[in-house]
gemmi code that builds the backbone of each chain (N, CA, C; Angstrom):
import gemmi

chains = {
    "A": [
        ("UNK", (-26.970, 30.816, 21.960), (-27.189, 30.606, 20.550), (-25.832, 30.419, 19.836)),
        ("UNK", (-25.783, 29.458, 19.019), (-24.522, 29.217, 18.289), (-24.446, 30.042, 16.956)),
        ("UNK", (-23.469, 30.930, 16.817), (-23.351, 31.710, 15.615), (-22.738, 30.800, 14.575)),
        ("UNK", (-22.769, 31.298, 13.358), (-22.206, 30.586, 12.231), (-20.731, 30.379, 12.452)),
        ("UNK", (-20.050, 31.392, 12.982), (-18.602, 31.365, 13.200), (-18.272, 30.291, 14.282)),
        ("UNK", (-19.046, 30.306, 15.402), (-18.830, 29.294, 16.436), (-18.947, 27.906, 15.924)),
        ("UNK", (-20.004, 27.767, 15.098), (-20.240, 26.446, 14.522), (-19.096, 25.973, 13.692)),
        ("UNK", (-18.549, 26.871, 12.848), (-17.444, 26.504, 11.989), (-16.219, 26.129, 12.783)),
        ("UNK", (-15.957, 26.905, 13.836), (-14.759, 26.631, 14.700), (-14.893, 25.259, 15.345)),
        ("UNK", (-16.111, 24.990, 15.842), (-16.410, 23.731, 16.494), (-16.256, 22.589, 15.527)),
        ("UNK", (-16.865, 22.778, 14.324), (-16.853, 21.746, 13.335), (-15.413, 21.396, 12.901)),
        ("UNK", (-14.630, 22.447, 12.783), (-13.253, 22.247, 12.339), (-12.466, 21.503, 13.416)),
        ("UNK", (-12.694, 21.856, 14.667), (-11.891, 21.261, 15.722), (-12.285, 19.790, 15.847)),
        ("UNK", (-13.613, 19.513, 15.722), (-14.052, 18.094, 15.774), (-13.436, 17.321, 14.594)),
        ("UNK", (-13.497, 17.926, 13.419), (-12.982, 17.236, 12.221), (-11.471, 17.014, 12.400)),
        ("UNK", (-10.733, 17.979, 12.896), (-9.309, 17.757, 12.937), (-8.915, 16.788, 14.008)),
        ("UNK", (-9.697, 16.617, 15.102), (-9.320, 15.621, 16.084), (-9.754, 14.242, 15.671)),
        ("UNK", (-10.872, 14.109, 14.959), (-11.404, 12.790, 14.703), (-10.783, 12.168, 13.460)),
        ("UNK", (-10.297, 13.016, 12.580), (-9.851, 12.448, 11.257), (-8.440, 11.919, 11.237)),
        ("UNK", (-7.719, 12.159, 12.277), (-6.332, 11.834, 12.380), (-6.108, 10.637, 13.246)),
        ("UNK", (-5.274, 9.661, 12.842), (-4.966, 8.509, 13.741), (-3.996, 9.011, 14.830)),
        ("UNK", (-4.207, 8.625, 16.037), (-3.313, 9.054, 17.120), (-2.112, 8.180, 17.109)),
        ("UNK", (-0.994, 8.632, 17.691), (0.192, 7.775, 17.773), (-0.141, 6.474, 18.506)),
        ("UNK", (-1.028, 6.484, 19.447), (-1.478, 5.233, 20.131), (-2.104, 4.253, 19.143)),
        ("UNK", (-2.933, 4.841, 18.195), (-3.570, 3.976, 17.243), (-2.578, 3.296, 16.373)),
        ("UNK", (-1.501, 4.041, 15.992), (-0.458, 3.509, 15.142), (0.314, 2.412, 15.934)),
        ("UNK", (0.603, 2.700, 17.183), (1.286, 1.719, 18.048), (0.430, 0.437, 18.144)),
        ("UNK", (-0.892, 0.686, 18.295), (-1.764, -0.464, 18.413), (-1.792, -1.288, 17.103)),
        ("UNK", (-1.795, -0.588, 16.001), (-1.798, -1.301, 14.692), (-0.511, -2.071, 14.516)),
        ("UNK", (0.596, -1.476, 14.944), (1.864, -2.235, 14.789), (1.901, -3.419, 15.791)),
        ("UNK", (1.362, -3.168, 17.001), (1.428, -4.200, 18.020), (0.516, -5.407, 17.563)),
        ("UNK", (-0.606, -5.053, 17.001), (-1.532, -6.099, 16.508), (-0.810, -6.993, 15.459)),
        ("UNK", (0.002, -6.343, 14.707), (0.720, -6.987, 13.645), (1.842, -7.904, 14.210)),
        ("UNK", (2.570, -7.380, 15.168), (3.740, -8.107, 15.669), (3.403, -9.037, 16.805)),
        ("UNK", (2.274, -8.833, 17.389), (1.907, -9.674, 18.557), (2.771, -9.384, 19.721)),
        ("UNK", (3.238, -8.126, 19.791), (4.072, -7.710, 20.948), (5.581, -7.975, 20.791)),
        ("UNK", (5.919, -8.648, 19.661), (7.379, -8.866, 19.443), (8.081, -7.572, 19.183)),
        ("UNK", (9.380, -7.467, 19.550), (10.127, -6.256, 19.364), (10.339, -5.969, 17.878)),
        ("UNK", (10.326, -4.693, 17.489), (10.597, -4.238, 16.136), (11.948, -3.529, 16.100)),
        ("UNK", (12.928, -4.100, 15.362), (14.249, -3.535, 15.344), (14.419, -2.596, 14.151)),
        ("UNK", (15.231, -1.584, 14.311), (15.551, -0.714, 13.194), (16.563, -1.383, 12.303)),
        ("UNK", (16.438, -1.189, 10.963), (17.440, -1.725, 10.052), (16.831, -2.703, 9.100)),
        ("UNK", (17.699, -3.219, 8.168), (17.352, -4.156, 7.078), (16.366, -3.567, 6.091)),
        ("UNK", (15.388, -2.735, 6.571), (14.360, -2.236, 5.689), (14.758, -0.886, 5.160)),
        ("UNK", (14.419, -0.574, 3.930), (14.654, 0.684, 3.340), (13.378, 1.237, 2.744)),
        ("UNK", (12.885, 2.368, 3.274), (11.652, 3.014, 2.823), (12.094, 4.164, 1.931)),
        ("UNK", (11.754, 4.077, 0.639), (12.140, 5.157, -0.324), (10.978, 5.973, -0.623)),
        ("UNK", (11.030, 7.244, -0.218), (9.943, 8.215, -0.576), (10.589, 9.591, -0.507)),
        ("UNK", (10.195, 10.433, -1.464), (10.766, 11.801, -1.490), (10.473, 12.543, -0.198)),
        ("UNK", (11.427, 13.198, 0.423), (11.136, 13.881, 1.671), (10.237, 15.078, 1.542)),
        ("UNK", (10.218, 15.701, 0.355), (9.332, 16.868, 0.099), (8.308, 16.475, -0.877)),
        ("UNK", (7.064, 16.449, -0.511), (5.959, 15.985, -1.364), (5.090, 17.179, -1.714)),
        ("UNK", (4.933, 17.402, -3.030), (4.116, 18.566, -3.486), (2.588, 18.184, -3.412)),
        ("UNK", (2.286, 16.988, -3.865), (0.912, 16.588, -3.923), (0.744, 15.270, -3.155)),
        ("UNK", (0.073, 15.356, -2.008), (-0.116, 14.166, -1.177), (-1.040, 13.154, -1.706)),
        ("UNK", (-1.743, 13.454, -2.806), (-2.718, 12.509, -3.345), (-2.108, 11.341, -4.095)),
        ("UNK", (-0.896, 11.543, -4.518), (-0.225, 10.452, -5.240), (1.247, 10.510, -4.985)),
        ("UNK", (1.756, 9.705, -4.061), (3.156, 9.757, -3.647), (3.761, 8.363, -3.925)),
        ("UNK", (4.838, 8.402, -4.731), (5.505, 7.138, -5.073), (6.282, 6.665, -3.845)),
        ("UNK", (5.968, 5.481, -3.437), (6.580, 4.902, -2.209), (7.128, 3.501, -2.563)),
        ("UNK", (8.358, 3.253, -2.127), (8.982, 2.019, -2.471), (9.632, 1.451, -1.178)),
        ("UNK", (9.502, 0.176, -0.946), (10.106, -0.444, 0.215), (10.917, -1.600, -0.256)),
        ("UNK", (12.174, -1.722, 0.232), (12.995, -2.886, -0.097), (13.589, -3.384, 1.219)),
        ("UNK", (13.831, -4.701, 1.270), (14.360, -5.318, 2.509), (15.581, -6.075, 2.099)),
        ("UNK", (16.580, -5.973, 2.960), (17.874, -6.711, 2.758), (17.657, -8.118, 3.157)),
        ("UNK", (17.430, -9.013, 2.131), (17.132, -10.404, 2.409), (17.532, -11.242, 1.187)),
        ("UNK", (18.007, -12.465, 1.439), (18.426, -13.327, 0.345), (17.218, -13.932, -0.377)),
        ("UNK", (16.019, -13.904, 0.243), (14.791, -14.427, -0.294), (14.982, -15.918, -0.722)),
        ("UNK", (15.495, -16.713, 0.232), (15.576, -18.194, -0.003), (14.414, -18.816, 0.784)),
        ("UNK", (14.135, -20.110, 0.519), (13.050, -20.702, 1.312), (13.367, -20.681, 2.815)),
        ("UNK", (14.604, -20.766, 3.188), (14.957, -20.762, 4.606), (14.900, -19.327, 5.247)),
        ("UNK", (15.247, -18.336, 4.445), (15.297, -16.966, 5.029), (14.680, -15.995, 4.001)),
        ("UNK", (13.477, -15.527, 4.270), (12.865, -14.584, 3.376), (11.957, -13.657, 4.065)),
        ("UNK", (11.469, -12.651, 3.356), (10.550, -11.698, 3.938), (9.145, -12.156, 3.688)),
        ("UNK", (8.330, -12.282, 4.735), (6.957, -12.804, 4.593), (5.985, -11.655, 4.197)),
        ("UNK", (6.199, -10.515, 4.848), (5.253, -9.402, 4.638), (5.882, -8.075, 4.896)),
        ("UNK", (5.391, -7.054, 4.250), (5.864, -5.651, 4.462), (4.558, -4.860, 4.658)),
        ("UNK", (4.560, -4.032, 5.734), (3.388, -3.190, 6.036), (3.871, -1.726, 6.141)),
        ("UNK", (3.049, -0.843, 5.560), (3.373, 0.571, 5.614), (2.314, 1.314, 6.433)),
        ("UNK", (2.821, 2.215, 7.346), (1.857, 2.982, 8.228), (2.170, 4.473, 8.050)),
        ("UNK", (1.090, 5.265, 8.185), (1.203, 6.730, 8.143), (0.529, 7.244, 9.408)),
        ("UNK", (1.321, 7.868, 10.233), (0.823, 8.336, 11.541), (-0.364, 9.268, 11.472)),
        ("UNK", (-0.295, 10.273, 10.563), (-1.278, 11.321, 10.485), (-2.415, 11.054, 9.534)),
        ("UNK", (-2.432, 9.876, 8.882), (-3.557, 9.603, 8.034), (-4.789, 9.236, 8.858)),
        ("UNK", (-6.011, 9.371, 8.344), (-7.210, 9.014, 9.102), (-7.141, 7.549, 9.551)),
        ("UNK", (-6.629, 6.671, 8.705), (-6.407, 5.246, 9.065), (-4.879, 5.052, 8.984)),
        ("UNK", (-4.209, 4.587, 10.009), (-2.773, 4.478, 9.950), (-2.274, 3.472, 8.934)),
        ("UNK", (-3.059, 2.394, 8.674), (-2.633, 1.396, 7.706), (-2.637, 1.999, 6.275)),
        ("UNK", (-1.608, 1.734, 5.543), (-1.520, 2.238, 4.174), (-1.661, 1.069, 3.207)),
        ("UNK", (-0.708, 0.167, 3.274), (-0.717, -1.006, 2.406), (0.088, -2.122, 3.053)),
        ("UNK", (-0.334, -3.326, 2.795), (0.370, -4.534, 3.302), (0.632, -5.416, 2.057)),
        ("UNK", (1.866, -5.907, 1.920), (2.105, -6.900, 0.863), (2.707, -8.147, 1.427)),
        ("UNK", (2.384, -9.244, 0.766), (2.830, -10.547, 1.218), (3.709, -11.191, 0.166)),
        ("UNK", (4.949, -11.530, 0.562), (5.924, -12.041, -0.367), (6.294, -13.471, 0.037)),
        ("UNK", (7.262, -14.001, -0.713), (7.746, -15.383, -0.395), (9.049, -15.591, -1.132)),
        ("UNK", (9.598, -16.828, -1.012), (10.862, -17.117, -1.683), (10.774, -16.943, -3.204)),
        ("UNK", (9.549, -17.086, -3.735), (9.435, -16.934, -5.224), (9.491, -15.503, -5.652)),
        ("UNK", (9.499, -14.552, -4.750), (9.542, -13.146, -5.133), (10.913, -12.758, -5.716)),
        ("UNK", (11.927, -13.484, -5.302), (13.294, -13.176, -5.831), (13.925, -12.075, -5.108)),
        ("UNK", (13.247, -10.914, -5.022), (13.734, -9.760, -4.277), (12.636, -9.283, -3.351)),
        ("UNK", (13.034, -8.752, -2.252), (12.044, -8.194, -1.264), (11.900, -6.710, -1.576)),
        ("UNK", (11.045, -6.404, -2.540), (10.923, -4.980, -2.966), (9.577, -4.806, -3.648)),
        ("UNK", (8.935, -3.694, -3.338), (7.725, -3.322, -4.087), (7.612, -1.814, -4.138)),
        ("UNK", (6.820, -1.319, -5.112), (6.596, 0.097, -5.260), (5.126, 0.302, -5.503)),
        ("UNK", (4.525, 1.353, -4.918), (3.175, 1.695, -5.182), (3.013, 3.238, -5.040)),
        ("UNK", (1.753, 3.715, -5.223), (1.468, 5.136, -5.067), (0.459, 5.251, -3.896)),
        ("UNK", (0.764, 6.160, -2.982), (-0.110, 6.296, -1.813), (-0.516, 7.727, -1.551)),
        ("UNK", (-1.537, 7.893, -0.675), (-1.981, 9.213, -0.251), (-1.345, 9.507, 1.106)),
        ("UNK", (-0.905, 10.784, 1.258), (-0.321, 11.175, 2.503), (-1.103, 12.407, 2.979)),
        ("UNK", (-1.711, 12.319, 4.181), (-2.654, 13.366, 4.604), (-1.939, 14.617, 5.055)),
        ("UNK", (-0.744, 14.532, 5.619), (-0.054, 15.702, 6.169), (1.406, 15.432, 6.338)),
        ("UNK", (2.169, 16.450, 6.683), (3.579, 16.255, 6.973), (3.659, 15.325, 8.178)),
        ("UNK", (4.427, 14.284, 8.077), (4.425, 13.260, 9.110), (5.552, 12.246, 8.957)),
        ("UNK", (5.606, 11.272, 9.861), (6.516, 10.159, 9.743), (5.753, 8.963, 9.009)),
        ("UNK", (6.466, 8.343, 8.065), (5.931, 7.157, 7.457), (6.808, 6.027, 7.946)),
        ("UNK", (6.150, 4.898, 8.249), (6.869, 3.701, 8.778), (6.636, 2.541, 7.862)),
        ("UNK", (7.691, 1.732, 7.674), (7.573, 0.441, 7.026), (8.062, -0.657, 7.979)),
        ("UNK", (7.247, -1.694, 8.174), (7.625, -2.789, 9.020), (7.625, -4.070, 8.173)),
        ("UNK", (8.735, -4.816, 8.297), (8.873, -6.094, 7.537), (8.880, -7.258, 8.510)),
        ("UNK", (8.131, -8.312, 8.102), (8.152, -9.519, 8.884), (8.968, -10.581, 8.180)),
        ("UNK", (10.013, -11.097, 8.776), (10.839, -12.063, 8.143), (10.363, -13.490, 8.469)),
        ("UNK", (10.906, -14.448, 7.741), (10.425, -15.843, 7.937), (10.775, -16.440, 9.350)),
        ("UNK", (11.762, -15.821, 9.998), (12.025, -16.276, 11.374), (11.196, -15.484, 12.404)),
        ("UNK", (10.151, -14.761, 11.866), (9.238, -14.025, 12.725), (9.881, -12.855, 13.472)),
        ("UNK", (10.997, -12.361, 12.956), (11.552, -11.120, 13.518), (10.966, -9.931, 12.727)),
        ("UNK", (10.926, -8.732, 13.327), (10.340, -7.591, 12.693), (11.418, -6.496, 12.541)),
        ("UNK", (11.433, -5.841, 11.413), (12.443, -4.848, 11.150), (11.681, -3.639, 10.600)),
        ("UNK", (12.211, -2.416, 10.835), (11.486, -1.257, 10.362), (12.396, -0.152, 9.885)),
        ("UNK", (11.767, 0.793, 9.191), (12.427, 2.039, 8.746), (11.382, 3.113, 8.809)),
        ("UNK", (11.802, 4.357, 9.124), (10.892, 5.489, 9.113), (11.484, 6.621, 8.325)),
        ("UNK", (10.557, 7.366, 7.700), (10.989, 8.544, 6.917), (10.053, 9.684, 7.286)),
        ("UNK", (10.631, 10.851, 7.498), (9.784, 12.027, 7.764), (9.549, 12.743, 6.449)),
        ("UNK", (8.297, 13.060, 6.147), (7.980, 13.725, 4.883), (7.267, 15.016, 5.183)),
        ("UNK", (7.456, 15.989, 4.239), (6.775, 17.278, 4.314), (5.895, 17.398, 3.117)),
        ("UNK", (4.593, 17.704, 3.351), (3.610, 17.704, 2.304), (3.108, 19.134, 2.072)),
        ("UNK", (3.143, 19.580, 0.841), (2.635, 20.897, 0.513), (1.108, 20.924, 0.326)),
        ("UNK", (0.642, 19.974, -0.525), (-0.805, 19.840, -0.737), (-1.235, 18.509, -0.202)),
        ("UNK", (-1.872, 18.486, 1.017), (-2.233, 17.205, 1.642), (-3.353, 16.520, 0.917)),
        ("UNK", (-3.419, 15.197, 1.024), (-4.588, 14.392, 0.502), (-5.677, 14.570, 1.518)),
        ("UNK", (-6.854, 14.057, 1.155), (-8.002, 13.971, 2.019), (-8.686, 15.365, 2.371)),
        ("UNK", (-7.906, 16.492, 2.089), (-8.457, 17.727, 2.469), (-9.430, 18.317, 1.448)),
        ("UNK", (-9.296, 17.859, 0.223), (-10.172, 18.470, -0.802), (-11.567, 17.874, -0.656)),
        ("UNK", (-12.549, 18.740, -0.880), (-13.921, 18.327, -0.796), (-14.458, 18.337, -2.186)),
        ("UNK", (-15.555, 17.572, -2.358), (-16.167, 17.493, -3.710), (-17.413, 18.275, -3.750)),
    ],
    "B": [
        ("UNK", (-16.480, -3.766, -16.593), (-15.179, -4.187, -16.075), (-14.176, -3.039, -16.154)),
        ("UNK", (-13.516, -2.876, -15.031), (-12.526, -1.817, -14.976), (-11.338, -2.110, -15.899)),
        ("UNK", (-10.704, -1.091, -16.381), (-9.560, -1.324, -17.237), (-8.315, -1.682, -16.383)),
        ("UNK", (-7.619, -2.687, -16.787), (-6.404, -3.092, -16.108), (-5.295, -3.288, -17.108)),
        ("UNK", (-4.088, -2.857, -16.707), (-2.939, -2.997, -17.576), (-1.861, -3.656, -16.770)),
        ("UNK", (-1.266, -4.707, -17.363), (-0.122, -5.324, -16.655), (1.117, -5.374, -17.596)),
        ("UNK", (2.290, -5.337, -17.001), (3.474, -5.326, -17.764), (4.384, -6.456, -17.222)),
        ("UNK", (4.532, -7.528, -18.063), (5.360, -8.672, -17.708), (6.257, -8.935, -18.934)),
        ("UNK", (7.533, -9.185, -18.656), (8.417, -9.441, -19.841), (7.927, -10.674, -20.608)),
        ("UNK", (7.942, -10.611, -21.931), (7.433, -11.684, -22.726), (8.376, -12.957, -22.655)),
        ("UNK", (9.657, -12.680, -22.534), (10.634, -13.797, -22.413), (11.598, -13.535, -21.277)),
        ("UNK", (12.044, -14.657, -20.676), (12.986, -14.483, -19.577), (13.788, -15.792, -19.473)),
        ("UNK", (15.011, -15.704, -18.882), (15.847, -16.865, -18.719), (15.345, -17.516, -17.403)),
        ("UNK", (15.492, -18.845, -17.327), (15.058, -19.570, -16.110), (15.832, -19.094, -14.894)),
        ("UNK", (15.139, -18.795, -13.856), (15.843, -18.319, -12.635), (16.076, -16.830, -12.564)),
        ("UNK", (15.765, -16.132, -13.610), (15.906, -14.672, -13.640), (14.810, -13.988, -12.787)),
        ("UNK", (15.216, -12.907, -12.151), (14.274, -12.128, -11.381), (13.644, -11.098, -12.325)),
        ("UNK", (12.305, -11.190, -12.518), (11.640, -10.252, -13.435), (10.781, -9.284, -12.679)),
        ("UNK", (10.682, -8.080, -13.239), (9.846, -7.047, -12.668), (8.435, -7.071, -13.287)),
        ("UNK", (7.456, -6.870, -12.475), (6.031, -6.884, -12.869), (5.379, -5.595, -12.461)),
        ("UNK", (4.613, -5.003, -13.362), (3.840, -3.809, -13.023), (2.376, -4.120, -13.247)),
        ("UNK", (1.484, -3.683, -12.342), (0.091, -3.902, -12.535), (-0.687, -2.617, -12.161)),
        ("UNK", (-1.548, -2.167, -13.089), (-2.246, -0.924, -12.931), (-3.762, -1.232, -13.181)),
        ("UNK", (-4.615, -0.673, -12.337), (-6.021, -0.855, -12.572), (-6.770, 0.495, -12.408)),
        ("UNK", (-7.806, 0.724, -13.184), (-8.561, 1.986, -13.093), (-9.560, 1.897, -11.959)),
        ("UNK", (-9.428, 2.743, -10.952), (-10.343, 2.731, -9.813), (-10.210, 4.047, -9.061)),
        ("UNK", (-11.347, 4.628, -8.592), (-11.318, 5.926, -7.921), (-10.716, 5.826, -6.524)),
        ("UNK", (-10.781, 4.679, -5.848), (-10.230, 4.543, -4.490), (-10.769, 5.614, -3.579)),
        ("UNK", (-12.160, 5.709, -3.545), (-12.770, 6.733, -2.681), (-12.529, 6.353, -1.216)),
        ("UNK", (-11.940, 7.298, -0.418), (-11.458, 6.925, 0.897), (-12.547, 6.720, 1.948)),
        ("UNK", (-13.720, 7.343, 1.735), (-14.748, 7.293, 2.803), (-14.524, 8.380, 3.892)),
        ("UNK", (-13.526, 9.213, 3.700), (-13.239, 10.323, 4.636), (-13.590, 11.681, 4.025)),
        ("UNK", (-14.036, 11.730, 2.778), (-14.363, 12.985, 2.118), (-15.855, 13.279, 2.273)),
        ("UNK", (-16.187, 14.566, 2.167), (-17.566, 15.013, 2.283), (-17.984, 15.771, 1.082)),
        ("UNK", (-19.317, 15.753, 0.805), (-19.835, 16.592, -0.284), (-20.002, 18.004, 0.202)),
        ("UNK", (-20.422, 18.921, -0.629), (-20.662, 20.332, -0.213), (-21.702, 20.418, 0.887)),
        ("UNK", (-22.663, 19.492, 0.872), (-23.750, 19.527, 1.863), (-23.339, 18.798, 3.168)),
        ("UNK", (-22.146, 18.258, 3.238), (-21.641, 17.659, 4.476), (-21.838, 16.144, 4.537)),
        ("UNK", (-22.484, 15.557, 3.522), (-22.713, 14.122, 3.528), (-21.333, 13.420, 3.259)),
        ("UNK", (-21.135, 12.314, 3.989), (-19.906, 11.559, 3.767), (-20.050, 10.776, 2.471)),
        ("UNK", (-18.980, 10.889, 1.630), (-18.952, 10.087, 0.377), (-18.528, 8.687, 0.772)),
        ("UNK", (-19.434, 7.643, 0.548), (-19.102, 6.315, 1.094), (-17.798, 5.737, 0.516)),
        ("UNK", (-17.135, 4.953, 1.357), (-15.911, 4.322, 0.889), (-16.128, 3.368, -0.260)),
        ("UNK", (-15.215, 3.427, -1.233), (-15.295, 2.516, -2.386), (-13.846, 2.251, -2.807)),
        ("UNK", (-13.201, 1.207, -2.255), (-11.814, 0.979, -2.544), (-11.604, -0.507, -3.002)),
        ("UNK", (-10.442, -0.698, -3.594), (-10.023, -2.120, -3.818), (-9.383, -2.631, -2.564)),
        ("UNK", (-9.783, -3.827, -2.149), (-9.225, -4.340, -0.856), (-8.019, -5.250, -1.121)),
        ("UNK", (-8.070, -6.043, -2.115), (-6.937, -7.033, -2.275), (-6.567, -7.153, -3.711)),
        ("UNK", (-5.272, -7.452, -3.919), (-4.712, -7.695, -5.226), (-3.901, -8.997, -5.084)),
        ("UNK", (-4.111, -9.938, -6.003), (-3.381, -11.221, -5.977), (-2.836, -11.468, -7.309)),
        ("UNK", (-1.588, -12.001, -7.308), (-0.955, -12.438, -8.573), (-0.640, -13.942, -8.435)),
        ("UNK", (-1.146, -14.719, -9.376), (-0.864, -16.166, -9.476), (0.023, -16.415, -10.698)),
        ("UNK", (1.020, -17.281, -10.462), (1.905, -17.693, -11.532), (1.701, -19.220, -11.766)),
        ("UNK", (1.118, -19.554, -12.885), (0.736, -20.952, -13.215), (-0.069, -21.519, -12.047)),
        ("UNK", (-1.049, -20.737, -11.585), (-1.945, -21.225, -10.551), (-1.464, -21.068, -9.118)),
        ("UNK", (-0.176, -20.774, -8.895), (0.316, -20.637, -7.539), (0.471, -19.156, -7.220)),
        ("UNK", (0.038, -18.823, -5.991), (0.108, -17.415, -5.575), (1.538, -16.986, -5.305)),
        ("UNK", (1.978, -15.890, -5.945), (3.332, -15.424, -5.708), (3.404, -14.048, -5.041)),
        ("UNK", (2.252, -13.381, -5.070), (2.263, -11.992, -4.516), (0.810, -11.628, -4.148)),
        ("UNK", (0.673, -10.945, -2.964), (-0.648, -10.516, -2.540), (-0.486, -9.196, -1.830)),
        ("UNK", (-1.443, -8.289, -2.038), (-1.376, -6.983, -1.376), (-2.737, -6.636, -0.794)),
        ("UNK", (-2.757, -6.092, 0.415), (-4.007, -5.554, 0.994), (-3.956, -4.092, 0.867)),
        ("UNK", (-4.985, -3.460, 0.245), (-5.020, -2.027, 0.097), (-5.900, -1.414, 1.162)),
        ("UNK", (-5.544, -0.232, 1.625), (-6.324, 0.571, 2.530), (-6.681, 1.880, 1.836)),
        ("UNK", (-7.548, 2.753, 2.392), (-7.911, 3.943, 1.711), (-6.732, 4.833, 1.328)),
        ("UNK", (-5.585, 4.665, 1.992), (-4.428, 5.519, 1.651), (-3.719, 5.154, 0.371)),
        ("UNK", (-4.183, 4.106, -0.309), (-3.566, 3.796, -1.612), (-4.244, 4.752, -2.649)),
        ("UNK", (-3.402, 5.390, -3.481), (-3.882, 6.416, -4.410), (-4.786, 5.866, -5.465)),
        ("UNK", (-5.612, 6.713, -6.096), (-6.514, 6.290, -7.153), (-5.718, 5.627, -8.230)),
        ("UNK", (-6.384, 4.736, -8.984), (-5.763, 3.941, -10.042), (-4.485, 3.240, -9.519)),
        ("UNK", (-4.703, 2.312, -8.613), (-3.511, 1.703, -7.928), (-2.544, 1.049, -8.910)),
        ("UNK", (-1.295, 1.418, -8.719), (-0.150, 0.884, -9.447), (0.650, 0.069, -8.469)),
        ("UNK", (1.025, -1.147, -8.785), (1.905, -1.892, -7.907), (2.960, -2.567, -8.726)),
        ("UNK", (4.205, -2.459, -8.255), (5.373, -3.027, -8.909), (6.035, -4.020, -7.994)),
        ("UNK", (6.345, -5.226, -8.489), (6.959, -6.216, -7.592), (7.810, -7.145, -8.517)),
        ("UNK", (8.454, -8.115, -7.901), (9.283, -9.028, -8.656), (8.882, -10.458, -8.425)),
        ("UNK", (9.334, -11.304, -9.344), (9.212, -12.759, -9.140), (10.336, -13.454, -9.898)),
        ("UNK", (10.547, -14.738, -9.583), (11.548, -15.520, -10.299), (10.858, -16.252, -11.449)),
        ("UNK", (11.408, -16.096, -12.646), (10.867, -16.791, -13.794), (11.196, -18.262, -13.680)),
        ("UNK", (10.193, -19.102, -13.335), (10.429, -20.522, -13.096), (10.060, -21.393, -14.303)),
        ("UNK", (8.960, -21.069, -14.968), (8.484, -21.896, -16.092), (7.676, -21.007, -17.037)),
        ("UNK", (7.589, -21.479, -18.248), (6.697, -20.781, -19.187), (5.253, -20.940, -18.692)),
        ("UNK", (4.421, -19.980, -19.030), (3.026, -20.125, -18.626), (2.367, -18.822, -18.461)),
        ("UNK", (1.435, -18.762, -17.531), (0.492, -17.642, -17.470), (0.580, -16.993, -16.092)),
        ("UNK", (0.608, -15.697, -16.055), (0.424, -14.945, -14.807), (-0.944, -14.334, -14.781)),
        ("UNK", (-1.667, -14.550, -13.714), (-2.995, -14.061, -13.607), (-3.098, -13.028, -12.427)),
        ("UNK", (-3.709, -11.887, -12.716), (-3.848, -10.815, -11.781), (-5.293, -10.582, -11.443)),
        ("UNK", (-5.607, -10.432, -10.145), (-7.023, -10.187, -9.805), (-7.113, -9.163, -8.682)),
        ("UNK", (-8.025, -8.209, -8.906), (-8.237, -7.131, -7.945), (-9.715, -7.366, -7.446)),
        ("UNK", (-9.890, -7.302, -6.139), (-11.270, -7.305, -5.611), (-11.497, -6.225, -4.608)),
        ("UNK", (-12.685, -5.709, -4.495), (-12.881, -4.569, -3.654), (-14.348, -4.371, -3.214)),
        ("UNK", (-14.618, -3.185, -2.706), (-15.965, -2.835, -2.175), (-16.958, -2.849, -3.321)),
        ("UNK", (-18.249, -3.012, -2.924), (-19.408, -3.004, -3.851), (-19.206, -4.046, -4.940)),
        ("UNK", (-18.610, -5.201, -4.564), (-18.501, -6.277, -5.535), (-17.539, -6.040, -6.679)),
        ("UNK", (-16.614, -5.113, -6.441), (-15.659, -4.785, -7.527), (-14.764, -6.011, -7.796)),
        ("UNK", (-14.550, -6.294, -9.088), (-13.578, -7.326, -9.438), (-13.051, -7.025, -10.800)),
        ("UNK", (-11.728, -7.147, -10.947), (-11.101, -6.997, -12.267), (-10.012, -8.051, -12.374)),
        ("UNK", (-9.787, -8.478, -13.607), (-8.773, -9.491, -13.779), (-8.009, -9.236, -15.087)),
        ("UNK", (-6.769, -9.636, -15.128), (-5.942, -9.531, -16.299), (-4.948, -10.696, -16.285)),
        ("UNK", (-4.398, -11.010, -17.421), (-3.401, -12.063, -17.448), (-2.356, -11.753, -18.456)),
        ("UNK", (-1.204, -12.420, -18.337), (-0.120, -12.230, -19.243), (0.632, -13.534, -19.404)),
        ("UNK", (1.227, -13.747, -20.583), (1.963, -15.019, -20.821), (3.472, -14.728, -20.744)),
        ("UNK", (4.190, -15.664, -20.364), (5.667, -15.553, -20.302), (6.313, -16.813, -20.872)),
        ("UNK", (7.367, -16.614, -21.670), (8.107, -17.767, -22.156), (9.445, -17.828, -21.431)),
        ("UNK", (9.719, -18.911, -20.802), (10.959, -19.051, -20.020), (11.898, -20.048, -20.777)),
        ("UNK", (13.113, -19.565, -20.962), (14.032, -20.440, -21.757), (15.157, -20.969, -20.832)),
    ],
}
model = gemmi.Model(1)
for chain_id, residues in chains.items():
    chain = gemmi.Chain(chain_id)
    for i, (resn, *xyz) in enumerate(residues, 1):
        res = gemmi.Residue()
        res.name, res.seqid = resn, gemmi.SeqId(i, " ")
        for name, pos in zip(("N", "CA", "C"), xyz):
            atom = gemmi.Atom()
            atom.name, atom.element = name, gemmi.Element(name[0])
            atom.pos, atom.b_iso = gemmi.Position(*pos), 0.0
            res.add_atom(atom)
        chain.add_residue(res)
    model.add_chain(chain)
structure = gemmi.Structure()
structure.add_model(model)
structure.setup_entities()
């Protein structure tokens, strides 16, 4: 017979394993994006406060070192969060008309983790930056 | 129709890089939360945001559940000609919102 306590422990363990994207899932998501091309560190700058009090709304900004000319520009920037239920956070598509390779938005961060930004340049090379963040009040945990 | 606010400079010099902010009212329900009875609250998010400048697409974003409620997005573009910037958000359950702004380029 399953006691109430057993049930809670089981439910919690199932929830904690199923609700989190595994590192493999993140690698898969990035590989799907790059088509197996190598991702180099550099050029990209992911700006986010390292200590987050409220994970429900985190200001996140990504900029890429690029001249943004028709010949050489950033095509897309993707943000991934390893510990979120879904590793994809946001993808933006830019072009030479953007002027600067930079955007800012507000995101949810489920737990203390690494955040990754991957930029795709017009020559189809991929560049990335990672930031480790600590979250006091995680998103997704509150129930209604 | 959801409330949307955009911020575009009214005037700019030709060739100048201008900053644009776009905010829309939306709960961005993730689909990962549960009610007190354990039922999953179904996902209800904005999927895409597109900005057109005089009919030509200059910026596009794909949102996932990790984008916070009332999505705010800031980006830049080059002021090329006077005209209209159109912003459109589309999402789950047939959600659609649109806003526009005029710019004078000298």
